[in-house]
NUSE-546070 format. One record per residue (C-alpha): residue number from 1; residue in three letters; x, y, z. Coordinates in nm, 4 decimals, always signed. Layout:
<atom NUM, "Ala", <X, Y, Z>>,
...
END
This chain:
<atom 1, "Met", <+0.0042, -0.0057, -0.0004>>,
<atom 2, "Asp", <+0.1465, +0.3448, -0.0963>>,
<atom 3, "Ile", <+0.1892, +0.6116, +0.1684>>,
<atom 4, "Leu", <-0.1012, +0.8403, +0.0459>>,
<atom 5, "Thr", <-0.3438, +0.5519, +0.0710>>,
<atom 6, "Thr", <-0.1938, +0.4620, +0.4160>>,
<atom 7, "Ile", <-0.2375, +0.8130, +0.5637>>,
<atom 8, "Lys", <-0.5865, +0.8415, +0.4196>>,
<atom 9, "Gln", <-0.6930, +0.5063, +0.5796>>,
<atom 10, "Lys", <-0.5383, +0.5775, +0.9185>>,
<atom 11, "Ala", <-0.7039, +0.9199, +0.9134>>,
<atom 12, "Ser", <-1.0509, +0.7614, +0.8366>>,
<atom 13, "Glu", <-0.9973, +0.4891, +1.0963>>,
<atom 14, "Met", <-0.9183, +0.7464, +1.3631>>,
<atom 15, "Leu", <-1.2119, +0.9648, +1.3089>>,
<atom 16, "Pro", <-1.3983, +0.8253, +1.6060>>,
<atom 17, "Glu", <-1.0984, +0.9006, +1.8219>>,
<atom 18, "Leu", <-1.0617, +1.2385, +1.6615>>,
<atom 19, "Ile", <-1.4160, +1.3365, +1.7287>>,
<atom 20, "Ala", <-1.3663, +1.2184, +2.1077>>,
<atom 21, "Ile", <-1.0628, +1.4410, +2.1411>>,
<atom 22, "Arg", <-1.2218, +1.7383, +1.9909>>,
<atom 23, "Arg", <-1.5327, +1.7156, +2.2244>>,
<atom 24, "His", <-1.3142, +1.6779, +2.5028>>,
<atom 25, "Leu", <-1.1091, +1.9773, +2.4311>>,
<atom 26, "His", <-1.4255, +2.1723, +2.3369>>,
<atom 27, "Ser", <-1.5895, +2.0891, +2.6641>>,
<atom 28, "His", <-1.2985, +2.1970, +2.8755>>,
<atom 29, "Pro", <-1.1876, +2.5299, +2.7332>>,
<atom 30, "Glu", <-0.9120, +2.7354, +2.8978>>,
<atom 31, "Leu", <-0.8242, +3.1134, +2.8354>>,
<atom 32, "Ser", <-0.4724, +3.2297, +2.7282>>,
<atom 33, "Met", <-0.2046, +3.1355, +2.9802>>,
<atom 34, "Gln", <-0.4528, +2.9189, +3.1666>>,
<atom 35, "Glu", <-0.4257, +2.6046, +2.9405>>,
<atom 36, "Glu", <-0.3084, +2.3905, +3.2503>>,
<atom 37, "Ala", <-0.5502, +2.1113, +3.1890>>,
<atom 38, "Thr", <-0.5445, +2.1225, +2.8218>>,
<atom 39, "Ser", <-0.1651, +2.0842, +2.8213>>,
<atom 40, "Ala", <-0.1842, +1.7963, +3.0453>>,
<atom 41, "Phe", <-0.4314, +1.6209, +2.8167>>,
<atom 42, "Ile", <-0.2174, +1.6579, +2.5106>>,
<atom 43, "Gln", <+0.0732, +1.5243, +2.7043>>,
<atom 44, "Leu", <-0.1327, +1.2481, +2.8105>>,
<atom 45, "Lys", <-0.2139, +1.1857, +2.4354>>,
<atom 46, "Leu", <+0.1440, +1.2070, +2.3230>>,
<atom 47, "Thr", <+0.2567, +0.9726, +2.5758>>,
<atom 48, "Glu", <-0.0152, +0.7389, +2.4724>>,
<atom 49, "Tyr", <+0.1335, +0.7512, +2.1119>>,
<atom 50, "Gly", <+0.4926, +0.6917, +2.2219>>,
<atom 51, "Ile", <+0.5980, +1.0570, +2.1081>>,
<atom 52, "Pro", <+0.8622, +1.2223, +2.3212>>,
<atom 53, "Phe", <+0.7981, +1.5732, +2.3988>>,
<atom 54, "Thr", <+0.9208, +1.8638, +2.6217>>,
<atom 55, "Ala", <+0.6440, +2.0571, +2.8274>>,
<atom 56, "Gly", <+0.6337, +2.3797, +3.0078>>,
<atom 57, "Ile", <+0.7609, +2.5989, +2.7148>>,
<atom 58, "Ala", <+0.6148, +2.9464, +2.7625>>,
<atom 59, "Val", <+0.4338, +2.8085, +3.0686>>,
<atom 60, "His", <+0.1788, +2.5601, +2.9080>>,
<atom 61, "Gly", <+0.3336, +2.5117, +2.5795>>,
<atom 62, "Ile", <+0.4513, +2.1678, +2.4355>>,
<atom 63, "Val", <+0.7013, +2.0388, +2.1716>>,
<atom 64, "Gly", <+0.7018, +1.6880, +2.0496>>,
<atom 65, "Leu", <+0.9452, +1.5360, +1.8187>>,
<atom 66, "Ile", <+0.9018, +1.2531, +1.5734>>,
<atom 67, "Glu", <+1.2347, +1.1229, +1.4258>>,
<atom 68, "Gly", <+1.2557, +0.9457, +1.1044>>,
<atom 69, "Arg", <+1.5341, +0.7673, +0.9336>>,
<atom 70, "Asn", <+1.7822, +1.0502, +0.9264>>,
<atom 71, "Pro", <+1.6665, +1.3024, +1.1896>>,
<atom 72, "Ala", <+1.9474, +1.5498, +1.1196>>,
<atom 73, "Ser", <+1.8682, +1.5846, +0.7659>>,
<atom 74, "Lys", <+1.5624, +1.8209, +0.7690>>,
<atom 75, "Thr", <+1.2984, +1.9263, +1.0351>>,
<atom 76, "Ile", <+0.9513, +2.0375, +0.9632>>,
<atom 77, "Ala", <+0.7445, +2.1997, +1.2129>>,
<atom 78, "Leu", <+0.3532, +2.1863, +1.2597>>,
<atom 79, "Arg", <+0.1780, +2.4174, +1.4990>>,
<atom 80, "Ala", <-0.1684, +2.4113, +1.6764>>,
<atom 81, "Asp", <-0.2796, +2.6998, +1.9255>>,
<atom 82, "Met", <-0.4482, +2.5734, +2.2514>>,
<atom 83, "Asp", <-0.6455, +2.8806, +2.4037>>,
<atom 84, "Ala", <-1.0084, +2.9639, +2.4120>>,
<atom 85, "Leu", <-1.1983, +3.2939, +2.4222>>,
<atom 86, "Pro", <-1.4031, +3.4674, +2.6880>>,
<atom 87, "Ile", <-1.7387, +3.3815, +2.5307>>,
<atom 88, "Val", <-2.0572, +3.2334, +2.6750>>,
<atom 89, "Glu", <-2.1607, +2.9215, +2.4506>>,
<atom 90, "Leu", <-2.5117, +2.9151, +2.3238>>,
<atom 91, "Asn", <-2.4833, +2.5709, +2.1418>>,
<atom 92, "Glu", <-2.7230, +2.3001, +2.2799>>,
<atom 93, "Val", <-2.4890, +2.0198, +2.2156>>,
<atom 94, "Glu", <-2.3515, +1.7153, +2.4439>>,
<atom 95, "Tyr", <-2.0038, +1.8633, +2.4166>>,
<atom 96, "Cys", <-2.0898, +2.2341, +2.5195>>,
<atom 97, "Ser", <-1.8467, +2.4181, +2.7244>>,
<atom 98, "Gln", <-1.8330, +2.3278, +3.0862>>,
<atom 99, "Asn", <-1.6532, +2.6121, +3.1775>>,
<atom 100, "Gln", <-1.8971, +2.8961, +3.2126>>,
<atom 101, "Gly", <-1.7967, +3.2117, +3.0032>>,
<atom 102, "Val", <-1.5275, +3.0301, +2.8128>>,
<atom 103, "Met", <-1.5774, +2.8700, +2.4744>>,
<atom 104, "His", <-1.3545, +2.7357, +2.1906>>,
<atom 105, "Ala", <-1.5133, +2.9701, +1.9522>>,
<atom 106, "Cys", <-1.2163, +3.0122, +1.7059>>,
<atom 107, "Gly", <-1.1609, +2.6381, +1.6338>>,
<atom 108, "His", <-0.8333, +2.6035, +1.8470>>,
<atom 109, "Asp", <-0.9962, +2.2707, +1.9737>>,
<atom 110, "Val", <-0.9909, +2.1540, +1.6053>>,
<atom 111, "His", <-0.6388, +2.2630, +1.5690>>,
<atom 112, "Met", <-0.5131, +2.0485, +1.8626>>,
<atom 113, "Thr", <-0.7088, +1.7553, +1.7414>>,
<atom 114, "Cys", <-0.5812, +1.7589, +1.3953>>,
<atom 115, "Leu", <-0.2359, +1.8123, +1.5154>>,
<atom 116, "Leu", <-0.2545, +1.5126, +1.7582>>,
<atom 117, "Gly", <-0.4165, +1.2911, +1.4900>>,
<atom 118, "Ala", <-0.1288, +1.3854, +1.2425>>,
<atom 119, "Ala", <+0.1069, +1.3087, +1.5150>>,
<atom 120, "Arg", <-0.0141, +0.9602, +1.5668>>,
<atom 121, "Ile", <-0.0221, +0.8869, +1.1942>>,
<atom 122, "Leu", <+0.3247, +1.0233, +1.1339>>,
<atom 123, "Asn", <+0.4797, +0.8320, +1.4390>>,
<atom 124, "Glu", <+0.3164, +0.5115, +1.2857>>,
<atom 125, "Ile", <+0.5011, +0.5678, +0.9638>>,
<atom 126, "Lys", <+0.8196, +0.7333, +1.0786>>,
<atom 127, "Asp", <+1.0279, +0.4891, +0.9193>>,
<atom 128, "His", <+0.9125, +0.6293, +0.5769>>,
<atom 129, "Ile", <+0.9925, +0.9794, +0.6893>>,
<atom 130, "Glu", <+1.3525, +1.1135, +0.6239>>,
<atom 131, "Gly", <+1.4051, +1.3713, +0.8790>>,
<atom 132, "Thr", <+1.2324, +1.5128, +1.1891>>,
<atom 133, "Ile", <+0.8763, +1.6319, +1.2493>>,
<atom 134, "Lys", <+0.8545, +1.8961, +1.5228>>,
<atom 135, "Leu", <+0.4987, +1.9341, +1.6884>>,
<atom 136, "Val", <+0.4329, +2.2731, +1.8366>>,
<atom 137, "Phe", <+0.1390, +2.3008, +2.0776>>,
<atom 138, "Gln", <+0.1327, +2.6800, +2.1414>>,
<atom 139, "Pro", <-0.0572, +2.8755, +2.4281>>,
<atom 140, "Ser", <-0.2091, +3.2073, +2.4260>>,
<atom 141, "Glu", <-0.2663, +3.3056, +2.0559>>,
<atom 142, "Glu", <-0.5700, +3.5151, +2.1403>>,
<atom 143, "Arg", <-0.3754, +3.7547, +2.3680>>,
<atom 144, "Phe", <-0.0874, +3.9871, +2.3253>>,
<atom 145, "Pro", <+0.2134, +3.9543, +2.3209>>,
<atom 146, "Gly", <+0.1098, +3.6128, +2.1720>>,
<atom 147, "Gly", <+0.2431, +3.2668, +2.2693>>,
<atom 148, "Ala", <+0.4311, +3.2415, +1.9582>>,
<atom 149, "Ser", <+0.6652, +3.5154, +2.0390>>,
<atom 150, "Met", <+0.6903, +3.3717, +2.3836>>,
<atom 151, "Met", <+0.7871, +3.0310, +2.2569>>,
<atom 152, "Ile", <+1.0438, +3.1689, +2.0065>>,
<atom 153, "Lys", <+1.2047, +3.3514, +2.2924>>,
<atom 154, "Glu", <+1.2231, +3.0309, +2.4788>>,
<atom 155, "Gly", <+1.3940, +2.8300, +2.1706>>,
<atom 156, "Val", <+1.1151, +2.6741, +1.9952>>,
<atom 157, "Met", <+1.2759, +2.7388, +1.6593>>,
<atom 158, "Glu", <+1.6003, +2.5745, +1.7550>>,
<atom 159, "Asn", <+1.7305, +2.2439, +1.8649>>,
<atom 160, "Pro", <+1.6533, +2.1348, +1.5888>>,
<atom 161, "Ala", <+1.5624, +2.4305, +1.3762>>,
<atom 162, "Pro", <+1.2703, +2.3720, +1.1169>>,
<atom 163, "Ala", <+1.3342, +2.4238, +0.7626>>,
<atom 164, "Lys", <+0.9567, +2.4860, +0.6876>>,
<atom 165, "Met", <+0.6646, +2.5522, +0.9126>>,
<atom 166, "Phe", <+0.2977, +2.4873, +0.8732>>,
<atom 167, "Gly", <-0.0076, +2.6104, +1.0615>>,
<atom 168, "Gln", <-0.3715, +2.5200, +0.9988>>,
<atom 169, "His", <-0.6830, +2.7290, +1.0954>>,
<atom 170, "Val", <-1.0414, +2.6432, +1.0469>>,
<atom 171, "Leu", <-1.2425, +2.8715, +0.8027>>,
<atom 172, "Pro", <-1.6261, +2.8678, +0.8507>>,
<atom 173, "Ser", <-1.7029, +2.9905, +0.5026>>,
<atom 174, "Leu", <-1.5466, +2.6836, +0.3502>>,
<atom 175, "Asp", <-1.7183, +2.3738, +0.3202>>,
<atom 176, "Ala", <-1.5888, +2.0618, +0.5170>>,
<atom 177, "Gly", <-1.3595, +1.8607, +0.2993>>,
<atom 178, "Lys", <-1.1792, +2.1512, +0.1388>>,
<atom 179, "Val", <-0.8705, +2.3576, +0.2206>>,
<atom 180, "Gly", <-0.7572, +2.7005, +0.1103>>,
<atom 181, "Met", <-0.4358, +2.8550, +0.0577>>,
<atom 182, "Lys", <-0.2642, +3.2164, -0.0394>>,
<atom 183, "Pro", <+0.0829, +3.2679, -0.1147>>,
<atom 184, "Gly", <+0.2565, +3.6041, +0.0009>>,
<atom 185, "Lys", <+0.0889, +3.8392, +0.2385>>,
<atom 186, "Tyr", <-0.1980, +3.6744, +0.3838>>,
<atom 187, "Met", <-0.3034, +3.8308, +0.7364>>,
<atom 188, "Ala", <-0.2622, +4.1742, +0.8672>>,
<atom 189, "Ser", <-0.0578, +4.3007, +1.1342>>,
<atom 190, "Thr", <-0.2657, +4.4193, +1.4570>>,
<atom 191, "Asp", <-0.2232, +4.6994, +1.6936>>,
<atom 192, "Glu", <-0.4696, +4.7950, +1.9921>>,
<atom 193, "Val", <-0.5180, +5.1704, +2.0122>>,
<atom 194, "Tyr", <-0.6126, +5.3143, +2.3439>>,
<atom 195, "Leu", <-0.7219, +5.6844, +2.3861>>,
<atom 196, "Thr", <-0.8008, +5.8680, +2.6958>>,
<atom 197, "Val", <-0.9617, +6.2116, +2.6384>>,
<atom 198, "Lys", <-0.9683, +6.4388, +2.9368>>,
<atom 199, "Gly", <-1.1630, +6.7594, +2.9897>>,
<atom 200, "Lys", <-1.3429, +6.9342, +3.2781>>,
<atom 201, "Ala", <-1.6633, +6.7827, +3.4153>>,
<atom 202, "Gly", <-1.9686, +6.9859, +3.4793>>,
<atom 203, "His", <-2.3406, +7.0452, +3.4399>>,
<atom 204, "Gly", <-2.4629, +6.9828, +3.0800>>,
<atom 205, "Ala", <-2.6624, +7.3138, +3.1045>>,
<atom 206, "Thr", <-2.3394, +7.5065, +3.1657>>,
<atom 207, "Pro", <-2.1241, +7.4194, +2.8640>>,
<atom 208, "Glu", <-1.9257, +7.7440, +2.9046>>,
<atom 209, "Leu", <-1.7889, +7.6088, +3.2540>>,
<atom 210, "Asn", <-1.6736, +7.2661, +3.1137>>,
<atom 211, "Val", <-1.4238, +7.1507, +2.8861>>,
<atom 212, "Asp", <-1.6497, +6.8602, +2.7219>>,
<atom 213, "Pro", <-1.4306, +6.5262, +2.6509>>,
<atom 214, "Val", <-1.7379, +6.3726, +2.4919>>,
<atom 215, "Leu", <-1.7238, +6.6241, +2.2056>>,
<atom 216, "Ile", <-1.3452, +6.6343, +2.1890>>,
<atom 217, "Ala", <-1.3486, +6.2338, +2.1667>>,
<atom 218, "Ala", <-1.6056, +6.2667, +1.8776>>,
<atom 219, "His", <-1.4179, +6.4930, +1.6846>>,
<atom 220, "Ile", <-1.0934, +6.2701, +1.7335>>,
<atom 221, "Leu", <-1.3011, +5.9711, +1.6233>>,
<atom 222, "Val", <-1.4184, +6.1159, +1.3056>>,
<atom 223, "Ala", <-1.0824, +6.2788, +1.2176>>,
<atom 224, "Leu", <-0.8824, +5.9643, +1.2769>>,
<atom 225, "Gln", <-1.0734, +5.8065, +0.9891>>,
<atom 226, "Gln", <-0.8509, +6.0159, +0.7536>>,
<atom 227, "Ile", <-0.5464, +5.8251, +0.8713>>,
<atom 228, "Val", <-0.6531, +5.5357, +0.6339>>,
<atom 229, "Ser", <-0.8472, +5.7263, +0.3709>>,
<atom 230, "Arg", <-0.5996, +6.0015, +0.3177>>,
<atom 231, "Ser", <-0.2557, +5.8818, +0.4432>>,
<atom 232, "Ala", <-0.2458, +5.5278, +0.3445>>,
<atom 233, "Pro", <-0.0927, +5.4345, +0.0098>>,
<atom 234, "Pro", <-0.4404, +5.3258, -0.1834>>,
<atom 235, "Gln", <-0.3157, +5.0059, -0.2889>>,
<atom 236, "Leu", <-0.2222, +4.9139, +0.0615>>,
<atom 237, "Pro", <-0.4886, +4.7340, +0.2700>>,
<atom 238, "Ala", <-0.5293, +4.9120, +0.5899>>,
<atom 239, "Val", <-0.8070, +4.9391, +0.8755>>,
<atom 240, "Leu", <-0.8586, +5.1732, +1.1659>>,
<atom 241, "Ser", <-1.1684, +5.0827, +1.3617>>,
<atom 242, "Phe", <-1.2759, +5.1715, +1.7048>>,
<atom 243, "Gly", <-1.5227, +4.9396, +1.8757>>,
<atom 244, "Arg", <-1.5270, +5.1129, +2.2267>>,
<atom 245, "Phe", <-1.6416, +5.4635, +2.3290>>,
<atom 246, "Ile", <-1.7004, +5.4827, +2.6889>>,
<atom 247, "Ala", <-1.8171, +5.8451, +2.8518>>,
<atom 248, "Glu", <-1.9417, +5.7789, +3.2152>>,
<atom 249, "Gly", <-2.1677, +6.0746, +3.2160>>,
<atom 250, "Arg", <-2.5472, +6.1275, +3.2009>>,
<atom 251, "Thr", <-2.7918, +6.3402, +3.0112>>,
<atom 252, "Asn", <-2.6896, +6.6413, +3.2208>>,
<atom 253, "Ile", <-2.3673, +6.5374, +3.3516>>,
<atom 254, "Ile", <-2.0322, +6.6057, +3.1407>>,
<atom 255, "Pro", <-1.7779, +6.3475, +3.2553>>,
<atom 256, "Asn", <-1.4006, +6.4270, +3.3261>>,
<atom 257, "Glu", <-1.2766, +6.1823, +3.0664>>,
<atom 258, "Val", <-1.3766, +5.9565, +2.7676>>,
<atom 259, "Lys", <-1.1999, +5.6297, +2.6568>>,
<atom 260, "Leu", <-1.1740, +5.5060, +2.3164>>,
<atom 261, "Asp", <-1.0583, +5.1571, +2.2151>>,
<atom 262, "Gly", <-0.9697, +5.0471, +1.8711>>,
<atom 263, "Thr", <-0.7447, +4.8415, +1.6424>>,
<atom 264, "Leu", <-0.5031, +4.9288, +1.3595>>,
<atom 265, "Arg", <-0.4665, +4.6614, +1.0798>>,
<atom 266, "Thr", <-0.2098, +4.6696, +0.7784>>,
<atom 267, "Phe", <+0.0603, +4.4919, +0.5794>>,
<atom 268, "Asp", <+0.3483, +4.7302, +0.5733>>,
<atom 269, "Glu", <+0.5780, +4.7792, +0.8798>>,
<atom 270, "Glu", <+0.6919, +5.1420, +0.7485>>,
<atom 271, "Trp", <+0.3342, +5.2651, +0.7245>>,
<atom 272, "Arg", <+0.2440, +5.1181, +1.0385>>,
<atom 273, "Ala", <+0.4918, +5.2933, +1.2216>>,
<atom 274, "Glu", <+0.3894, +5.6023, +1.0491>>,
<atom 275, "Ala", <+0.0299, +5.5551, +1.1360>>,
<atom 276, "His", <+0.1185, +5.5252, +1.4969>>,
<atom 277, "Arg", <+0.2943, +5.8806, +1.4716>>,
<atom 278, "Lys", <-0.0067, +6.0187, +1.2770>>,
<atom 279, "Ile", <-0.2736, +5.8839, +1.5311>>,
<atom 280, "Thr", <-0.0773, +6.0151, +1.8398>>,
<atom 281, "Leu", <-0.0398, +6.3721, +1.6675>>,
<atom 282, "Met", <-0.3747, +6.3902, +1.5310>>,
<atom 283, "Ala", <-0.5495, +6.2768, +1.8816>>,
<atom 284, "Thr", <-0.3332, +6.4981, +2.0876>>,
<atom 285, "Ser", <-0.3564, +6.8103, +1.8759>>,
<atom 286, "Ile", <-0.7190, +6.7995, +1.8496>>,
<atom 287, "Ala", <-0.7847, +6.7626, +2.2041>>,
<atom 288, "Gln", <-0.5291, +7.0365, +2.2817>>,
<atom 289, "Gly", <-0.6885, +7.2755, +2.0324>>,
<atom 290, "Met", <-1.0392, +7.2187, +2.2156>>,
<atom 291, "Gly", <-0.8978, +7.2907, +2.5574>>,
<atom 292, "Gly", <-0.8361, +6.9334, +2.6841>>,
<atom 293, "Glu", <-0.5853, +6.6606, +2.6513>>,
<atom 294, "Cys", <-0.5492, +6.3083, +2.5247>>,
<atom 295, "Glu", <-0.3266, +6.0263, +2.6155>>,
<atom 296, "Val", <-0.2524, +5.7853, +2.3503>>,
<atom 297, "Phe", <-0.1239, +5.4163, +2.4024>>,
<atom 298, "Ile", <-0.0774, +5.1962, +2.1031>>,
<atom 299, "Asp", <-0.0159, +4.8294, +2.2098>>,
<atom 300, "Lys", <+0.2065, +4.6855, +1.9154>>,
<atom 301, "Gly", <+0.0967, +4.3483, +1.8374>>,
<atom 302, "Tyr", <+0.1381, +4.0701, +1.5836>>,
<atom 303, "Pro", <+0.3199, +4.1435, +1.2639>>,
<atom 304, "Phe", <+0.1495, +4.0748, +0.9342>>,
<atom 305, "Leu", <+0.1519, +3.6847, +0.8362>>,
<atom 306, "Val", <+0.3386, +3.6160, +0.5099>>,
<atom 307, "Asn", <+0.3133, +3.2697, +0.3350>>,
<atom 308, "Asp", <+0.6343, +3.1759, +0.1564>>,
<atom 309, "Asp", <+0.5629, +3.1465, -0.2218>>,
<atom 310, "Lys", <+0.7666, +2.8264, -0.2868>>,
<atom 311, "Val", <+0.6535, +2.6637, +0.0337>>,
<atom 312, "Thr", <+0.2855, +2.7499, -0.0208>>,
<atom 313, "Ala", <+0.2946, +2.6484, -0.4089>>,
<atom 314, "Gln", <+0.4142, +2.2958, -0.2907>>,
<atom 315, "Ala", <+0.1658, +2.2888, -0.0059>>,
<atom 316, "Arg", <-0.1016, +2.3496, -0.2627>>,
<atom 317, "Gln", <+0.0220, +2.0756, -0.4909>>,
<atom 318, "Phe", <+0.0477, +1.8127, -0.1978>>,
<atom 319, "Ala", <-0.3215, +1.9401, -0.1259>>,
<atom 320, "Val", <-0.4468, +1.8576, -0.4744>>,
<atom 321, "Glu", <-0.2694, +1.4995, -0.4449>>,
<atom 322, "Tyr", <-0.4553, +1.4408, -0.1226>>,
<atom 323, "Leu", <-0.7907, +1.5869, -0.1781>>,
<atom 324, "Gly", <-0.8306, +1.6641, -0.5541>>,
<atom 325, "Glu", <-0.8171, +1.9905, -0.7340>>,
<atom 326, "Glu", <-1.1847, +2.0653, -0.6799>>,
<atom 327, "Asn", <-1.1255, +2.0582, -0.2985>>,
<atom 328, "Val", <-0.8318, +2.3102, -0.2918>>,
<atom 329, "Val", <-0.9351, +2.6785, -0.3062>>,
<atom 330, "Asp", <-0.7447, +3.0197, -0.3513>>,
<atom 331, "Leu", <-0.8041, +3.2569, -0.0681>>,
<atom 332, "Asp", <-0.7865, +3.6238, -0.0499>>,
<atom 333, "Met", <-0.6160, +3.8541, +0.2056>>,
<atom 334, "Arg", <-0.7648, +3.8727, +0.5371>>,
<atom 335, "Met", <-0.7598, +4.1837, +0.7739>>,
<atom 336, "Thr", <-0.7846, +3.9481, +1.0712>>,
<atom 337, "Ala", <-0.4502, +3.8618, +1.2503>>,
<atom 338, "Glu", <-0.2520, +3.5675, +1.3819>>,
<atom 339, "Asp", <+0.0611, +3.5182, +1.5968>>,
<atom 340, "Phe", <+0.1613, +3.2612, +1.3662>>,
<atom 341, "Ala", <+0.3001, +3.5634, +1.1940>>,
<atom 342, "Tyr", <+0.5968, +3.5545, +1.4274>>,
<atom 343, "Tyr", <+0.7030, +3.2031, +1.2994>>,
<atom 344, "Ser", <+0.6491, +3.3137, +0.9277>>,
<atom 345, "Gln", <+0.8804, +3.6067, +0.9540>>,
<atom 346, "Leu", <+1.1691, +3.3738, +1.0651>>,
<atom 347, "Val", <+1.1214, +3.0696, +0.8615>>,
<atom 348, "Pro", <+0.9422, +2.9837, +0.5156>>,
<atom 349, "Ser", <+0.6000, +2.8968, +0.6206>>,
<atom 350, "Cys", <+0.2475, +2.8144, +0.5018>>,
<atom 351, "Phe", <-0.0587, +2.8957, +0.7194>>,
<atom 352, "Tyr", <-0.3516, +2.7372, +0.5403>>,
<atom 353, "Arg", <-0.7406, +2.7161, +0.5943>>,
<atom 354, "Leu", <-0.9504, +2.4041, +0.6860>>,
<atom 355, "Gly", <-1.3095, +2.4017, +0.5723>>,
<atom 356, "Ile", <-1.5680, +2.3087, +0.8527>>,
<atom 357, "Arg", <-1.8991, +2.4389, +0.6842>>,
<atom 358, "Asn", <-2.1972, +2.2262, +0.6633>>,
<atom 359, "Glu", <-2.5045, +2.4275, +0.5631>>,
<atom 360, "Ser", <-2.7294, +2.1306, +0.5727>>,
<atom 361, "Arg", <-2.6756, +2.0874, +0.9417>>,
<atom 362, "Gly", <-2.6782, +2.4643, +1.0210>>,
<atom 363, "Ile", <-2.3120, +2.4756, +1.0709>>,
<atom 364, "Val", <-2.2693, +2.8165, +0.9332>>,
<atom 365, "His", <-2.1659, +3.0594, +1.2183>>,
<atom 366, "Asn", <-1.8573, +3.2672, +1.2260>>,
<atom 367, "Leu", <-1.5455, +3.2588, +1.4282>>,
<atom 368, "His", <-1.5868, +3.4240, +1.7830>>,
<atom 369, "Thr", <-1.9527, +3.3856, +1.7942>>,
<atom 370, "Pro", <-2.1524, +3.1871, +2.0783>>,
<atom 371, "Gln", <-2.2948, +2.9541, +1.8043>>,
<atom 372, "Phe", <-1.9672, +2.8633, +1.6429>>,
<atom 373, "Asp", <-1.9471, +2.4901, +1.5826>>,
<atom 374, "Val", <-1.7695, +2.2634, +1.3159>>,
<atom 375, "Asp", <-1.8749, +1.9648, +1.0805>>,
<atom 376, "Glu", <-1.6710, +1.7086, +1.2721>>,
<atom 377, "Ala", <-1.6002, +1.5341, +0.9356>>,
<atom 378, "Ser", <-1.3497, +1.7904, +0.8943>>,
<atom 379, "Leu", <-1.1290, +1.6178, +1.1623>>,
<atom 380, "Glu", <-1.0401, +1.3446, +0.9076>>,
<atom 381, "Thr", <-0.9498, +1.5894, +0.6362>>,
<atom 382, "Gly", <-0.7284, +1.8161, +0.8907>>,
<atom 383, "Ala", <-0.5521, +1.5449, +1.0555>>,
<atom 384, "Gly", <-0.4833, +1.3293, +0.7156>>,
<atom 385, "Phe", <-0.3764, +1.6224, +0.5156>>,
<atom 386, "Met", <-0.1426, +1.7675, +0.7928>>,
<atom 387, "Ala", <+0.0233, +1.4192, +0.8134>>,
<atom 388, "Trp", <+0.0365, +1.4069, +0.4336>>,
<atom 389, "Leu", <+0.1806, +1.7601, +0.4073>>,
<atom 390, "Ala", <+0.4605, +1.6882, +0.6726>>,
<atom 391, "Tyr", <+0.5468, +1.3590, +0.4990>>,
<atom 392, "Lys", <+0.5895, +1.5107, +0.1553>>,
<atom 393, "Ser", <+0.7658, +1.8147, +0.2934>>,
<atom 394, "Asn", <+1.0151, +1.6087, +0.4825>>,
<atom 395, "Ser", <+1.0703, +1.3258, +0.1890>>,
END
């Protein structure tokens, strides 16, 4: 039996176990940097599969190693993230979250499950693998500074150093059984913008005695929209959005201060830095000109994610071999962000998407929503293709 058929057969036979793993992880979600039980479960499965590993990297991170015939020849890294989100799950399913207010609403339970499945398959065929497969189970993708940056600082990209790295993420708009890829720049950088506008509180009926931070903040909010529309190069994707505007006054009470929280996304580091300067200058100048002041804090987050052209082209060809041309789609740029970007800036990488959608079963909800769920048939595709991708990349 050839390796392709072997991997497909093993993935198919493993589907009931994959479903059980995913449901366990889904029902026991943990927030960023709190993934203690999740880490313990993964360690238990790796031990069961006979795969050596090192735990405690970036607190709860794990790195497993599968060594082939010539371990020193080449190393391929596979990554899955582990953390969940502070969301109350609304799905009425037997595997619903048991941790109130915490939910795997971004598919990280699927990512871990697929990597565990791929790990078991790869370990069972390691005599056919030339080099080493590094398994990276990473905490805290959802929270700055990102578990990827923490694991890198603790040496995850060394001993052995990977020649290529792959990451997989679910995509609710893509049908189960399919995967999607995009070479080059794929996901945006992300920064959090925090503004505190200060004025002078007072009665709403005596505006001449106040310095109104609500009005100042409103002017700042509107003016900042020019940062993208009039300062960013038109060919460069960029977004500056504010989702929080807090003014703790009343109908007739002008507060002392107003808080605005937003996000900046783009694909160019030079313009990103320039946007930081423009945001700060515009916000402080408007506030000062209106008699108040504005404190600006920009929390610099993940860089943009770039998929290596050659590695992604190879991965796409391997996907066609495994799934058929009709099940491999080309993706567009996304303004969402991912800390896998830290890896992609260091080593040739491919971050691809796994379809999980099933309209006939109502599995259509987007990431980060209380109704998010997946078609579990996608676990067979995800685990099997990841194993095939690692095998082909290391042969």
